[in-house]
C-alpha angles and dihedrals in degrees: 000000000000094000099100140280121298096017113137114217111229122228089249090057092047091051092050093047096047102041113104093198120102097226119058121190119194112194115177154128128277117293093011089137094253096134098045093042094052090048088054089051090051090053092049090049091051091049090056098045143047131210095015127143118223118189119199113190142180133172094264126025090215087061093047095051099065094037124035094010093056091039090054092053090044092053090048087055091049090061098036094248098118117113120177090212091060094058119097104194094177095065098022096244138131130206107225121180091329095314130105121234111190131184122214140176111231097213093047093048105046093129092038096054091054088065107029123101129199142169095223129025126190119185109196117207090008093183086082095056125088126231095253092055089050093048094048092052096041095053088054097047116097107194123003133016119192127184129175134184147153105251095236097157134059092226129027135151088246091067092067091062091079088071093065117096092221093056127091115200119200124184119202139174135193087276086073090060116081090181102056111131113246092237091056091045091052092051093053091045089054088069092064109109096237121146089254095051092045090052091049091049094238099107115115114167093194094050090044091054092048105037101022104037101021092234125147110267139215124231110239117228092025113177099204115050095153099072124126132179123238137182097233144344118278115265093217118054143149094239142343135201144156133246121205127197113190119227119235122195105323095352117108126241107238127202115190126183116213129194131184115214137144091007091299137100121239124195138191129185111226101167136023108157140134130226099031119150124202094269091049091049089053091049090050089053089054093047091050091055098246115164122226085239092063115105117230120193110203140187106281091214088083105054093156092055091047090049092049094049089054105038099034103031101027100236123148097238119161130183120254115243110249134179144121109332094003094124094050093044092047092050091047089053092051091047090056090069134061106255125214123190125188115245093240091059091092099160095046090047090052092049093049092048093054105033105121142182121250113271123222107208094189093056095031090228142109118250126219095253130082118261115252126251098030128142101260105143095118092039090052092049092050091046092054091054098042097047091048096052103033130077118191088266091059093246118136120255090215092043134240129347116329 
């Protein structure tokens, strides 16, 4: 294989080498050899080619540096291919057999990925990436696109890739890894709900499904269990409105359209972006086709921005009503309806699929309040809109269709 004598090729490496499809998806449990096997494939690819560009990405560069980046250099050392002179620490790249292998963080390179081109792309821990980042890289990748992840969630945009005819999906577990250290193997095996593990207190069916069996998991303590996916918003509805959560620092501004039809709530994510000032927000509203007659219910923590959007730019923006218990009552109101989210609302889908109740370790139970420090920008925006427009009966506060 060109990687050295006595090196056993894992099943994951064999699948990647043998698949004729341009997009390879590796879904699997922890320590299933995905990372090392894909690094081996990258080395083999570089041995067989010259002048190629390979991009390896993860959500944050600071997460990539101590994981795949170091693993890549380690594997090069295994086979005697590492040369200090080939390493470019400044731009996190390595020259390998006349090819360039570069490492990027997706969130730190949003503008960059819209312009970069490569022959091979590998997104590590793709469950962290959003659909736009995937699309931007895929349309600028000439030959092979690889993405790997642990299936931590029961629903994710990545899971829809398997429906594409140009995609090969491979599922692996630690049983596919002949090199897993015994200590790590034992840790994963401790999650299996056997009588012995249950007695020891280590059993965890959800972790066993995800990390042991490589199955798609469910998030325990999930707040929203009444969420469905839909292709689009209904054309006929009782009312519609928009919710807006302002971004602060690194948080995104989120604009969610909500419609009430057939006794259900329908939602679509129109905006989920960082670094937008008031003028840029107004411009985004224009680009999205909003009318000056549309009602936007926004986070009341930014009264100056709300005032400017209204007085300077002419938008109907009103502050959300907040107060003691308003978050809990708003979430309870949302949960009382069947919720539908369009498939292209990837960030709102992700938030809904991971939004959990607070966990009390002492009582080993979930409390009836959301856990702190969660991604909830889209959820907050939707909640502002829904609680403003809906009475318990489902009738609109502002009345009818506008």
